[in-house]
Residue frames relative to the residue before (quaternion, step in Angstrom):
aa qw qx qy qz dx dy dz
M 1.0000 0.0000 0.0000 0.0000 0.00 0.00 0.00
A 0.6359 0.5309 -0.3408 0.4446 3.60 1.04 -0.74
G 0.8137 0.2125 -0.1967 0.5040 3.55 -0.97 0.90
E 0.5023 0.6621 -0.4004 0.3859 3.58 1.29 -0.02
A 0.4350 -0.6783 0.4958 0.3237 3.62 -0.86 0.80
L 0.4681 -0.6789 0.5068 0.2512 3.47 -1.13 0.94
T 0.0986 -0.8093 0.5789 0.0114 3.60 -0.85 0.91
F 0.1612 -0.8154 0.5558 0.0142 3.55 -0.26 1.43
T 0.0628 -0.7610 0.6456 -0.0087 3.63 -1.03 0.91
R 0.3605 -0.7390 0.5186 0.2343 3.59 -0.57 1.16
L 0.1680 -0.7812 0.5994 0.0467 3.54 -1.12 0.71
D 0.3738 -0.6825 0.5570 0.2901 3.48 -1.14 0.40
W 0.5770 -0.5861 0.3971 0.4073 3.66 -0.95 0.41
S 0.0887 0.7707 -0.6227 0.1024 3.55 -1.03 0.87
P 0.7066 -0.4658 0.3595 0.3931 3.47 -1.41 0.18
E 0.6178 0.5508 -0.3195 0.4614 3.60 1.21 -0.70
V 0.6540 0.5035 -0.2811 0.4895 3.49 1.09 -1.03
A 0.6464 0.5043 -0.3364 0.4632 3.62 0.92 -0.66
A 0.6606 0.5090 -0.3184 0.4508 3.52 0.98 -0.88
G 0.6756 0.5032 -0.2832 0.4584 3.56 1.03 -0.92
L 0.7467 0.3772 -0.2071 0.5073 3.69 1.13 -0.41
S 0.3807 0.7807 -0.4568 0.1924 3.50 1.33 -0.05
R 0.6600 0.5312 -0.3098 0.4315 3.56 0.89 -0.84
A 0.7283 0.4415 -0.2441 0.4638 3.54 0.91 -0.92
M 0.6491 0.4921 -0.3235 0.4814 3.63 1.20 -0.54
G 0.1032 -0.8156 0.5566 0.1194 3.63 0.95 -0.64
D 0.8720 -0.0693 0.1016 0.4737 3.51 -0.95 -0.97
D 0.6838 0.5051 -0.2728 0.4505 3.57 1.30 -0.43
S 0.3049 0.8097 -0.4732 0.1661 3.59 1.27 0.23
E 0.6746 0.5218 -0.2815 0.4396 3.59 0.96 -0.88
L 0.6216 0.5189 -0.3005 0.5041 3.54 1.19 -0.94
I 0.6529 0.4914 -0.3144 0.4832 3.68 0.78 -0.97
A 0.6760 0.5168 -0.3137 0.4214 3.63 0.67 -0.92
N 0.6852 0.4867 -0.2577 0.4766 3.48 1.04 -0.98
E 0.6110 0.5203 -0.3481 0.4845 3.68 1.17 -0.60
V 0.6407 0.5209 -0.3170 0.4666 3.61 0.97 -0.76
K 0.6852 0.5191 -0.2417 0.4501 3.55 0.86 -1.08
A 0.6872 0.4506 -0.2142 0.5281 3.56 1.25 -0.71
G 0.5007 -0.6763 0.4128 0.3487 3.60 1.29 -0.06
I 0.4054 0.6906 -0.4759 0.3636 3.67 1.29 0.18
A 0.8057 0.1354 -0.0378 0.5754 3.53 0.95 -0.85
E 0.2884 -0.7717 0.5380 0.1786 3.60 -1.16 0.45
C 0.2743 -0.7595 0.5558 0.1974 3.60 -1.02 0.61
W 0.1086 -0.8215 0.5582 0.0428 3.63 -0.86 0.78
R 0.2012 -0.6726 0.6819 0.2051 3.52 -1.26 0.42
I 0.1770 -0.7800 0.5981 0.0500 3.41 -0.84 1.08
K 0.4555 -0.7505 0.3866 0.2825 3.57 -0.18 1.52
N 0.8631 0.0797 -0.1208 0.4838 3.55 -1.11 0.95
H 0.6316 0.5187 -0.3039 0.4895 3.67 1.37 0.26
G 0.6564 -0.4865 0.4124 0.4030 3.47 0.21 -1.21
L 0.5877 -0.5396 0.4588 0.3909 3.52 -1.15 -0.70
M 0.0091 0.7871 -0.6167 0.0125 3.61 -1.18 0.55
V 0.1585 -0.7243 0.6568 0.1373 3.60 -1.18 0.74
T 0.0684 -0.7945 0.6033 0.0085 3.46 -1.05 0.99
R 0.1228 -0.7714 0.6203 0.0712 3.63 -1.23 0.48
L 0.2415 -0.7478 0.6012 0.1448 3.58 -0.91 0.87
E 0.2131 -0.7538 0.6206 0.0351 3.43 -0.93 1.28
L 0.2686 -0.8237 0.4842 0.1221 3.56 -0.24 1.26
D 0.6194 0.5694 -0.3593 0.4036 3.58 1.14 -0.59
N 0.7873 0.2165 -0.1434 0.5592 3.63 1.10 -0.42
N 0.4039 -0.7651 0.4222 0.2707 3.47 1.47 0.24
A 0.4295 0.7024 -0.4290 0.3717 3.45 0.97 1.14
L 0.3017 -0.6887 0.6332 0.1834 3.56 -1.14 0.75
V 0.1442 -0.7781 0.6082 0.0619 3.61 -0.62 1.22
L 0.2492 -0.7115 0.6354 0.1668 3.48 -0.96 0.94
V 0.2449 -0.8538 0.4492 0.0960 3.53 -0.12 1.33
A 0.7661 -0.1196 0.1252 0.6190 3.50 1.17 -0.86
G 0.1262 0.7997 -0.5851 0.0472 3.57 -1.02 0.61
E 0.0706 -0.7731 0.6300 -0.0221 3.51 -1.12 0.78
G 0.5897 0.6253 -0.4168 0.2958 3.44 -1.14 0.71
R 0.6411 -0.4816 0.4064 0.4380 3.77 -1.14 -0.30
G 0.8376 0.3022 -0.1835 0.4165 3.41 -1.41 0.39
M 0.2991 0.7953 -0.5056 0.1496 3.65 1.06 0.34
V 0.5316 0.5828 -0.4331 0.4360 3.70 1.16 -0.36
Q 0.6531 0.5086 -0.3169 0.4630 3.62 0.84 -0.92
I 0.6767 0.4944 -0.3021 0.4543 3.55 0.91 -0.88
L 0.6710 0.5160 -0.2828 0.4511 3.59 0.94 -0.94
E 0.6094 0.5643 -0.3000 0.4692 3.47 1.26 -0.85
A 0.7483 0.4032 -0.2162 0.4804 3.61 0.93 -0.95
M 0.5086 0.6715 -0.4386 0.3130 3.78 1.01 -0.30
P 0.6410 0.5179 -0.3580 0.4391 3.62 0.67 -0.84
A 0.7291 0.4008 -0.2899 0.4731 3.65 0.72 -0.87
L 0.5898 0.5467 -0.3781 0.4586 3.66 1.04 -0.61
A 0.7172 0.4516 -0.2967 0.4401 3.59 0.93 -0.85
K 0.5829 0.5626 -0.3394 0.4781 3.55 1.18 -0.55
A 0.6539 0.5211 -0.3134 0.4501 3.52 0.98 -0.84
N 0.7230 0.3708 -0.2168 0.5411 3.59 1.29 -0.55
G 0.6963 -0.5630 0.2675 0.3559 3.59 1.12 0.58
V 0.5277 0.6291 -0.3650 0.4388 3.48 1.57 0.08
D 0.4025 -0.7671 0.4543 0.2079 3.60 -0.96 0.88
L 0.8149 0.1938 0.0441 0.5444 3.45 1.19 -0.98
V 0.1957 -0.7127 0.6678 0.0879 3.58 -1.06 0.83
R 0.0514 0.7840 -0.6173 0.0406 3.57 -0.88 0.95
F 0.0845 0.7515 -0.6541 0.0167 3.55 -1.32 0.64
H 0.3231 -0.7213 0.5874 0.1739 3.48 -1.36 0.50
S 0.0256 0.7983 -0.6017 -0.0057 3.64 -0.96 0.59
K 0.2387 -0.7226 0.6243 0.1765 3.47 -1.25 0.72
R 0.4999 0.6529 -0.4388 0.3623 3.63 1.22 -0.05
K 0.4769 -0.7019 0.4633 0.2552 3.46 -0.84 1.25
G 0.7034 0.4862 -0.2951 0.4264 3.66 0.80 -0.72
M 0.4741 0.6701 -0.4653 0.3312 3.64 1.15 -0.20
S 0.6229 0.5859 -0.3564 0.3764 3.60 0.88 -0.84
R 0.6811 0.4818 -0.2950 0.4658 3.50 1.08 -0.97
L 0.6216 0.5800 -0.2800 0.4458 3.54 1.10 -0.97
I 0.7512 0.4291 -0.1954 0.4620 3.59 0.87 -1.03
K 0.4775 0.7189 -0.4082 0.2976 3.49 1.37 -0.59
R 0.7449 0.4388 -0.2283 0.4477 3.54 0.87 -0.95
L 0.6090 0.5194 -0.3471 0.4888 3.51 1.35 0.01
N 0.5165 -0.6725 0.4140 0.3310 3.73 -0.99 0.39
Y 0.2911 0.7340 -0.5326 0.3046 3.53 0.71 1.28
D 0.3525 -0.6730 0.6025 0.2445 3.61 -1.14 0.64
V 0.2120 -0.7784 0.5805 0.1106 3.58 -1.04 0.51
A 0.0397 0.7497 -0.6601 0.0262 3.58 -1.03 0.94
E 0.5023 -0.6585 0.4920 0.2685 3.39 -1.33 0.65
G 0.1275 -0.7771 0.6131 0.0635 3.60 -1.00 0.90
H 0.6801 -0.4454 0.3655 0.4534 3.53 -1.24 -0.24
E 0.8282 -0.1216 -0.0321 0.5461 3.59 -0.32 1.40
E 0.7608 0.3078 -0.2290 0.5235 3.63 1.03 0.36
K 0.3899 -0.6526 0.5644 0.3217 3.56 -1.31 0.01
I 0.2457 -0.7497 0.5963 0.1482 3.61 -1.19 0.67
Y 0.1179 -0.8089 0.5733 0.0550 3.46 -0.80 1.05
Y 0.1427 -0.7857 0.6007 0.0372 3.53 -1.08 1.02
G 0.0670 -0.7722 0.6318 0.0113 3.54 -0.86 0.99
R 0.0894 -0.7944 0.6002 0.0265 3.56 -1.15 0.93
């Protein structure tokens, strides 16, 4: 897995996707499902890693990592700013309530801000 190129495959929303992302979505599962179904957000399978939902915010040219579950998330988070830039996006943003995320993300080049009951991470 280490050093392996990340392969993203776009998925339609399904009960299997919902089950695979249930922990990451928490109380926002219905909102996220509706955004994917409406085309506001996109769902991805990342080969040998897991699932992720993203949303592009045009007003601030940001790729928002809405929810993600799986293995090797450090590798994915490390790669996302460069992938975003290669596609003309300036900023990667995600929010997390997980306490261990700050330790995990500390070694990556993300800025951290405090949100309401969560931390917000910015990668450029």
